[in-house]
C-alpha positions in Angstrom: -7.9 -31.8 53.1 -10.7 -29.3 53.5 -12.5 -27.6 50.6 -11.6 -24.1 49.4 -13.4 -21.3 51.1 -15.3 -18.8 49.0 -12.6 -16.2 49.7 -9.9 -18.5 48.5 -11.8 -19.3 45.3 -12.3 -15.6 44.7 -8.6 -15.0 45.1 -7.7 -17.8 42.6 -10.2 -16.4 40.1 -8.8 -12.9 40.5 -5.3 -14.1 40.0 -6.3 -16.0 36.9 -8.0 -12.9 35.6 -4.8 -10.9 36.1 -2.7 -13.5 34.3 -5.1 -13.6 31.4 -5.0 -9.8 31.2 -1.2 -9.9 31.2 -1.2 -12.6 28.5 -3.7 -11.0 26.1 -1.4 -8.2 24.7 1.3 -10.8 24.2 -1.1 -13.1 22.3 -2.3 -10.2 20.3 1.3 -9.3 19.3 2.0 -12.9 18.4 -1.1 -13.1 16.1 0.0 -9.8 14.5 3.5 -11.1 14.0 2.1 -14.3 12.5 0.0 -12.4 10.0 3.0 -10.4 9.0 5.0 -13.6 8.4 2.2 -15.0 6.2 1.9 -11.7 4.3 5.6 -11.6 3.6 5.5 -15.3 2.5 2.9 -14.3 0.0 5.0 -11.6 -1.4 8.0 -13.9 -1.8 5.7 -16.3 -3.7 4.7 -13.5 -6.0 8.4 -12.7 -6.5 9.0 -16.2 -7.7 6.1 -15.8 -10.0 7.6 -12.7 -11.5 10.9 -14.6 -12.0 9.2 -17.5 -13.7 7.3 -15.2 -16.0 10.5 -13.4 -17.0 12.1 -16.7 -18.0 9.1 -17.5 -20.3 8.7 -14.0 -21.7 12.1 -12.7 -22.9 13.3 -11.3 -19.6 10.2 -9.1 -19.2 7.7 -8.7 -16.4 3.9 -8.3 -16.9 1.8 -5.1 -16.6 0.9 -3.5 -13.3 -2.8 -3.7 -14.2 -5.0 -5.1 -16.9 -7.1 -2.9 -19.3 -10.0 -5.3 -18.8 -10.4 -4.1 -15.2 -10.2 -0.4 -16.2 -12.5 -0.2 -19.2 -14.1 -3.2 -20.8 -14.6 -1.3 -24.1 -10.9 -1.2 -24.7 -10.1 -4.8 -23.6 -8.1 -6.8 -26.1 -10.1 -9.0 -28.5 -7.9 -12.0 -29.2 -6.3 -14.5 -26.9 -2.8 -13.4 -27.9 -3.6 -9.8 -27.1 -5.1 -10.7 -23.7 -1.9 -12.6 -22.8 -0.1 -9.3 -23.2 -2.6 -6.9 -21.7 -3.8 -8.5 -18.6 -2.1 -7.5 -15.3 0.2 -9.4 -13.0 -2.6 -11.0 -10.9 -3.9 -12.7 -14.1 -0.7 -13.9 -15.8 1.4 -14.8 -12.7 -1.2 -16.8 -10.7 -1.3 -19.8 -13.0 2.5 -20.0 -12.8 2.0 -20.4 -9.0 -0.7 -23.1 -9.3 -3.5 -20.6 -8.7 -6.5 -19.5 -10.8 -6.0 -16.2 -12.7 -7.8 -13.3 -11.1 -10.0 -12.8 -14.2 -11.2 -16.4 -13.9 -13.0 -15.8 -10.6 -16.7 -14.8 -11.0 -17.8 -11.4 -9.8 -18.6 -11.7 -6.1 -16.2 -14.6 -5.6 -12.9 -12.9 -6.0 -10.1 -14.1 -3.6 -10.1 -12.5 -0.1 -8.2 -13.0 3.1 -6.6 -16.4 3.3 -5.6 -16.5 -0.4 -2.2 -15.7 -1.8 -3.8 -12.6 -3.5 -4.3 -10.9 -0.1 -2.3 -10.0 3.0 -3.4 -12.0 6.0 -4.1 -8.8 7.9 -6.1 -7.2 5.2 -9.8 -6.3 5.9 -12.3 -4.1 4.1 -13.7 -1.1 5.8 -17.4 -0.2 5.9 -19.0 -0.7 2.5 -20.5 2.8 2.3 -17.0 4.4 2.3 -16.0 2.9 -1.1 -16.6 4.5 -4.5 -16.8 1.0 -6.1 -18.4 -2.3 -5.2 -15.4 -3.9 -3.5 -17.2 -7.1 -2.4 -18.5 -7.7 -5.9 -15.6 -6.6 -8.1 -12.9 -7.8 -5.7 -10.1 -5.8 -4.0 -6.4 -5.8 -3.7 -4.2 -5.6 -0.5 -1.0 -5.8 -2.6 -0.1 -3.3 -5.3 2.6 -3.4 -7.9 4.7 -0.3 -8.2 3.0 1.6 -11.0 6.2 3.7 -11.6 7.7 0.6 -13.2 5.6 1.4 -16.3 6.2 5.1 -16.4 9.8 4.8 -17.5 10.8 5.8 -21.1 12.6 2.5 -21.6 9.3 0.7 -21.0 7.1 2.9 -23.3 9.5 3.6 -26.2 8.4 2.2 -29.6 11.3 2.9 -32.0 9.4 1.5 -35.0 6.4 3.7 -34.6 7.5 6.9 -32.9 4.8 8.7 -30.9 2.5 5.6 -30.6 1.7 4.6 -27.0 2.5 1.0 -26.6 2.0 -1.5 -23.8 4.9 -1.4 -21.4 7.0 -4.4 -20.5 9.6 -4.0 -17.8 13.0 -5.4 -19.0 14.3 -7.1 -15.9 18.0 -7.1 -16.8 18.0 -3.4 -17.3 17.0 -2.6 -13.7 19.6 -0.7 -11.8 19.8 -1.5 -8.1 17.1 -4.2 -8.0 17.6 -4.6 -4.3 16.4 -1.0 -3.9 13.5 -0.8 -6.4 10.0 -1.6 -5.1 8.1 -4.3 -7.0 5.0 -5.0 -4.7 3.9 -3.5 -1.5 1.2 -3.6 1.1 -1.7 -1.5 -0.1 -4.2 0.3 2.2 -7.8 -0.8 2.2 -9.5 1.6 4.6 -10.6 4.7 2.6 -10.3 6.8 5.8 -6.6 6.3 6.0 -5.6 7.6 2.6 -4.0 9.4 1.3 -1.5 9.4 4.1 -4.4 9.8 6.5 -5.0 13.3 5.2 -7.9 12.7 2.7 -10.5 10.2 1.9 -9.5 7.6 -0.7 -12.7 6.0 -1.9 -10.8 3.9 -4.5 -8.6 2.2 -1.8 -7.8 -1.3 -2.9 -9.5 -1.0 -6.3 -6.3 -1.3 -8.4 -3.5 -3.9 -8.3 -1.0 -1.2 -9.3 -0.4 2.1 -7.4 1.9 4.8 -6.0 3.3 5.7 -2.6 0.1 7.2 -1.2 -1.5 3.7 -1.4 1.1 2.2 1.0 -0.6 0.6 4.1 1.0 0.6 7.5 -0.9 -2.4 8.8 1.9 -4.4 10.5 3.3 -3.6 13.9 6.9 -3.6 15.0 6.9 -2.7 18.6 3.9 -1.5 20.6 3.4 1.8 18.8 5.0 1.5 15.4 3.2 0.2 12.4 4.5 -0.3 8.8 4.1 -2.4 5.7 5.9 -5.2 3.8 7.7 -4.6 0.5 8.9 -7.0 -2.2 11.9 -5.6 -4.0 12.9 -6.4 -7.5 15.7 -8.7 -6.4 13.2 -10.9 -4.6 13.9 -10.0 -1.0 11.1 -8.8 1.3 11.5 -6.3 4.1 9.4 -4.0 6.4 9.2 -0.2 6.4 7.3 2.2 8.6 6.6 4.4 5.5 7.6 4.8 1.9 6.8 8.6 2.0 9.9 10.8 1.9 10.0 13.8 4.3 10.7 16.3 1.5 7.9 15.3 -0.7 5.0 17.8 -1.0 1.6 16.7 0.2 0.0 16.9 -3.2 2.6 14.6 -4.8 1.0 11.7 -6.7 4.0 10.2 -8.6 7.5 10.2 -7.1 10.2 12.3 -8.7 11.8 10.5 -11.7 15.2 10.5 -9.8 13.8 8.4 -6.9 15.7 5.1 -7.0 13.1 3.2 -5.0 10.3 3.7 -7.5 11.9 4.0 -10.9 13.9 1.1 -12.3 16.2 2.6 -15.0 
């Protein structure tokens, strides 16, 4: 059998190039789908953590964020206070066999590959942020901050008028299959809010509102959306959480919205 001619080799190489070109989009979509699966698995794990916490804490869930990450001057002083005030990323992680967020040194906070972050999450250019994301850490998941805005969370009947830490009573939630618990949070400041204004605090807080929703997962060639953990523990995908009739300057959803408010 004779050797291949140069023309035949060129034809084979060209055909291989065409095949690779046809396969690359498919491989890209497969990687994207795999990252979404991992992301949703993380959310389900956090859902189990919330359930375990409620069993040990009188049917209540933890805070959306910890005062220690907002203002060190008002951080609780005693271990008992800290157990109440620290946010979900601190108190749930040990129940899942992970270190609490607060136990990681600055500059070594968990990033991609950890249960704390979506597998598809990546920071944007450093200069776009209004905080040192790499040093302080960042969050690609956010807890629904509306869960702490409800009167049933904040009421203190023994001391009327006093602002008290909020604890979400799980058994009181109406329609838990509808109410949002955790969701994919955007990280690129150029995409928030809703792609209409720069959001230099993107990813800074582990509790947030609808404008922080990130559409990072594809479903089809042109449609992107995010993953959502609901209060009943199931996870699904949505192209957006923004309602068509909401005004562009809206920060907190209307109190009547059943996806964001629990009671």
